[in-house]
C-alpha positions in Angstrom: -112.5 -124.2 -8.8 -113.9 -121.1 -7.1 -117.1 -120.8 -9.1 -120.3 -122.4 -7.9 -120.9 -123.6 -11.4 -119.3 -127.0 -12.3 -117.1 -126.9 -15.5 -117.2 -129.9 -17.8 -114.5 -130.0 -20.5 -115.3 -132.2 -23.5 -112.7 -134.4 -25.0 -113.3 -133.0 -28.5 -115.2 -130.2 -30.3 -118.9 -130.7 -29.7 -119.9 -134.0 -31.4 -123.1 -136.0 -31.5 -121.8 -138.6 -29.1 -121.8 -135.8 -26.6 -125.6 -135.7 -26.7 -126.1 -137.0 -23.1 -124.1 -134.1 -21.7 -125.9 -131.4 -23.8 -129.3 -133.1 -23.2 -128.8 -133.0 -19.4 -128.4 -129.3 -19.8 -131.3 -128.8 -22.3 -133.8 -130.8 -20.2 -132.6 -129.0 -17.0 -131.6 -132.3 -15.4 -128.5 -130.7 -13.9 -130.8 -128.1 -12.3 -133.2 -130.9 -11.2 -130.3 -132.4 -9.3 -129.2 -129.2 -7.7 -126.1 -128.3 -9.8 -125.1 -125.8 -12.5 -122.8 -127.0 -15.2 -120.9 -125.1 -17.9 -120.0 -127.3 -20.9 -116.6 -126.3 -22.4 -114.9 -127.4 -25.7 -111.1 -127.7 -26.1 -109.1 -126.0 -28.7 -106.7 -129.0 -28.6 -107.9 -132.4 -27.3 -104.4 -133.2 -26.1 -104.8 -130.6 -23.3 -107.9 -132.0 -21.7 -106.4 -134.2 -19.0 -103.8 -131.6 -18.0 -106.5 -128.9 -17.7 -108.7 -131.2 -15.6 -105.8 -132.6 -13.6 -104.5 -129.2 -12.7 -107.9 -128.1 -11.4 -108.7 -125.6 -14.2 -111.8 -127.7 -15.0 -113.7 -129.8 -12.6 -115.0 -132.6 -14.8 -114.8 -133.7 -18.4 -114.4 -136.5 -20.9 -111.4 -138.5 -22.1 -110.5 -141.9 -23.6 -109.5 -144.6 -21.2 -105.9 -144.9 -22.3 -105.4 -141.1 -22.0 -107.0 -141.2 -18.5 -104.6 -143.9 -17.4 -101.6 -142.2 -19.0 -102.6 -138.8 -17.4 -102.5 -140.3 -13.9 -99.2 -142.0 -14.5 -97.8 -138.6 -15.6 -98.9 -136.9 -12.4 -102.2 -135.4 -13.5 -104.7 -136.0 -10.7 -107.7 -137.3 -12.6 -110.1 -140.2 -12.0 -112.8 -141.8 -14.1 -116.2 -141.6 -12.6 -118.1 -143.3 -15.4 -118.4 -144.3 -19.1 -119.9 -142.4 -22.0 -119.0 -144.6 -25.0 -118.2 -148.3 -24.4 -115.6 -149.8 -26.8 -116.1 -147.7 -30.0 -114.3 -149.5 -32.8 -111.0 -147.7 -33.4 -108.4 -148.2 -36.1 -106.4 -147.0 -39.1 -109.0 -145.7 -41.5 -108.5 -145.2 -45.2 -110.2 -144.9 -48.6 -108.9 -147.9 -50.4 -109.3 -146.5 -54.0 -107.3 -143.4 -52.9 -104.7 -144.9 -50.6 -103.7 -148.1 -52.2 -103.9 -149.7 -48.8 -105.2 -153.3 -48.8 -103.7 -154.8 -45.6 -101.3 -153.9 -42.8 -98.2 -154.6 -44.9 -99.3 -152.1 -47.5 -99.0 -149.3 -44.9 -95.3 -149.4 -45.7 -94.3 -146.0 -47.2 -97.6 -144.4 -46.2 -98.5 -141.3 -44.2 -100.5 -142.1 -41.2 -102.4 -139.4 -39.3 -103.0 -139.3 -35.6 -104.6 -136.8 -33.2 -102.1 -136.3 -30.4 -99.1 -137.7 -28.6 -100.5 -141.0 -27.5 -101.8 -141.7 -31.0 -98.3 -141.7 -32.2 -97.2 -144.0 -29.3 -99.9 -146.5 -30.4 -98.9 -146.3 -34.1 -95.2 -146.7 -33.4 -95.7 -149.7 -31.0 -98.1 -151.4 -33.5 -95.6 -150.9 -36.4 -92.7 -152.2 -34.3 -94.7 -155.3 -33.3 -95.2 -156.0 -37.1 -91.6 -155.6 -38.0 -91.7 -152.0 -39.3 -88.9 -149.5 -38.8 -89.8 -145.8 -38.2 -88.4 -145.1 -41.6 -91.0 -147.4 -43.2 -93.9 -145.0 -42.6 -94.5 -141.3 -41.7 -96.6 -140.4 -38.7 -98.4 -137.1 -39.1 -100.0 -135.2 -36.3 -103.3 -133.8 -37.7 -105.2 -133.0 -34.5 -109.0 -133.1 -34.9 -108.7 -133.0 -38.7 -108.2 -136.7 -39.6 -111.2 -136.8 -41.9 -110.2 -133.6 -43.7 -106.6 -134.6 -44.0 -107.6 -137.9 -45.7 -109.9 -136.0 -48.1 -107.2 -133.6 -49.1 -104.5 -136.3 -49.5 -102.4 -134.9 -46.7 -102.3 -138.4 -45.2 -103.0 -141.8 -46.7 -104.8 -143.1 -43.6 -105.5 -142.0 -40.0 -106.4 -143.3 -36.6 -110.1 -142.7 -35.9 -113.4 -144.1 -34.7 -115.9 -146.2 -36.7 -118.7 -144.0 -35.6 -117.0 -140.7 -36.4 -114.2 -140.5 -39.0 -115.2 -143.6 -40.8 -118.9 -142.5 -40.9 -117.8 -139.1 -42.3 -115.6 -140.6 -45.0 -118.4 -143.1 -46.0 -120.7 -140.1 -46.6 -118.0 -138.4 -48.6 -117.2 -141.2 -51.0 -120.9 -141.9 -51.4 -121.4 -138.2 -52.4 -118.8 -138.8 -55.2 -120.7 -141.9 -56.5 -118.4 -144.4 -54.8 -119.6 -147.3 -52.6 -119.4 -146.7 -48.9 -117.4 -149.9 -48.7 -114.5 -148.1 -50.2 -113.8 -146.8 -46.7 -112.1 -149.5 -44.6 -110.6 -149.8 -41.1 -107.6 -151.9 -39.9 -108.8 -152.4 -36.3 -106.2 -151.7 -33.7 -107.7 -154.1 -31.2 -107.3 -157.0 -33.7 -103.8 -155.9 -34.9 -102.6 -155.5 -31.3 -104.4 -158.7 -30.0 -106.3 -156.7 -27.3 -109.6 -158.5 -27.4 -111.6 -155.3 -27.2 -111.6 -151.6 -28.3 -111.9 -150.5 -24.7 -108.7 -148.4 -24.8 -110.8 -145.8 -26.7 -113.8 -146.0 -24.4 -114.7 -142.4 -23.7 -115.0 -141.8 -19.9 -116.4 -139.2 -17.6 -113.5 -138.0 -15.6 -112.9 -135.6 -12.8 -110.2 -133.6 -10.9 -109.3 -135.7 -7.8 -109.5 -132.7 -5.4 -112.8 -131.6 -6.8 -114.2 -135.2 -6.5 -112.9 -135.5 -2.9 -114.4 -132.1 -1.8 -117.7 -132.4 -3.8 -118.9 -136.0 -3.8 -122.6 -135.0 -3.7 -122.1 -132.7 -6.8 -120.3 -135.5 -8.7 -123.1 -137.9 -7.8 -125.7 -135.4 -8.9 -123.8 -134.9 -12.2 -123.8 -138.6 -12.9 -127.5 -138.9 -11.9 -128.4 -136.3 -14.5 -126.3 -138.0 -17.1 -128.1 -141.3 -16.3 -131.5 -139.6 -16.9 -130.4 -137.9 -20.1 -128.9 -141.1 -21.5 -132.1 -143.0 -20.8 -134.1 -140.3 -22.5 -131.8 -140.3 -25.5 -132.0 -144.1 -25.9 -135.8 -144.1 -25.6 -136.3 -141.1 -27.8 -133.3 -140.9 -30.2 -135.0 -138.5 -32.8 -136.3 -136.1 -30.1 -133.0 -136.1 -28.4 -131.1 -135.3 -31.5 -133.5 -132.5 -32.4 -133.0 -131.0 -28.9 -129.2 -131.3 -29.4 -129.3 -129.5 -32.7 -131.3 -126.7 -31.1 -128.3 -126.1 -28.9 -125.8 -126.7 -31.7 -127.5 -125.7 -35.0 -124.3 -126.0 -37.0 -124.4 -129.8 -36.3 -127.7 -130.3 -38.0 -126.0 -132.0 -41.0 -126.0 -135.4 -42.6 -122.6 -136.2 -41.3 -123.5 -135.4 -37.7 -126.7 -137.3 -37.9 -124.8 -140.3 -39.2 -122.3 -140.0 -36.4 -125.1 -139.9 -33.9 -126.9 -143.0 -35.4 -123.6 -144.9 -35.5 -122.8 -144.0 -31.9 -126.0 -145.4 -30.5 -124.7 -149.0 -30.1 -121.7 -147.7 -28.1 -123.5 -145.5 -25.5 -123.0 -147.1 -22.0 -126.4 -147.8 -20.6 -125.4 -147.7 -16.9 -122.3 -145.5 -17.3 -120.2 -147.9 -15.2 -116.4 -148.3 -15.4 -116.0 -151.9 -16.6 -113.3 -153.7 -14.5 -112.6 -156.2 -17.3 -111.8 -153.4 -19.7 -109.7 -151.5 -17.2 -107.6 -154.6 -16.6 -107.0 -155.0 -20.4 -106.2 -151.4 -21.0 -103.9 -151.2 -18.0 -102.0 -154.2 -19.4 -101.9 -152.5 -22.8 -100.6 -149.3 -21.2 -97.8 -151.3 -19.6 -96.9 -152.7 -23.0 -96.8 -149.2 -24.5 -94.6 -148.1 -21.6 -97.1 -145.6 -20.3 -97.4 -147.1 -16.8 -95.4 -149.5 -14.7 -96.3 -152.4 -12.5 -97.1 -150.2 -9.5 -99.9 -148.3 -11.3 -103.1 -148.2 -9.4 -106.2 -147.9 -11.6 -107.8 -144.4 -11.3 -111.5 -145.2 -11.6 -114.5 -145.6 -9.4 -118.2 -146.5 -9.7 -119.2 -145.0 -6.4 -121.0 -142.1 -7.9 -123.4 -144.0 -10.1 -126.3 -146.4 -9.5 -125.1 -149.7 -10.9 -127.6 -151.9 -12.7 -125.2 -154.9 -12.5 -122.3 -155.6 -10.2 -120.5 -158.4 -12.1 -118.9 -156.4 -15.0 
């Protein structure tokens, strides 16, 4: 990038689990570490790794499985740290509306997903459980999983426990139904993964930008460490500062998302080798990478609190 300002492309429209990034801006922590950062939001989350990999943005955020797939598809991106560590991910539904009680009852249902790799995951999961593609309908709904379930466009959708499930729980509660009406069929359990690390949200960067600007990358991660520590120590103050920057997100739903995200924020921002090994194996199973794949992650730009992870 030709600009002196670093661009950071989010993985999603601004969401409360992005607080560490916005807080680093609000508290002038980027400035403290000698860098300027422009925070950008995507119109389509499926474009993020291509935009960063092609050098049209310097840094950004993306889930682990997408980061791995991007590298395998020739997009030059590398993970430089972790934002959210193993957020629970699965097929979410409202049981009184969907008629879904277990995995088998997904037969004949419309299942929503965000982008291409969401469908890859759904299709592999269904095949592994003996389903044919004609036994269900996969529907691409982008960032609108929650709304699509509410409107009955889909019966269930792939989402996060701290985002889509939280939003739907608030919705059913507003209608006088118990929050427990919203359920999740966890993908990690159905696919025998042993963790939800495939949807860990990572800080990623363009390889050329990282190679040419190691000090800027280190400064970015140092600012993120400080903002994360501030948020964990002062959650209410941090959220108030975030909503000053994003007034439209000062809602019950967004506060619920923020509160539910707290347990998933990585405290040291490290890439966890154990998780990378599991997700690399899962990616091979999905056909996203082959046996020659070299993991595209590094911890060289962060101050590690522990080394045996």
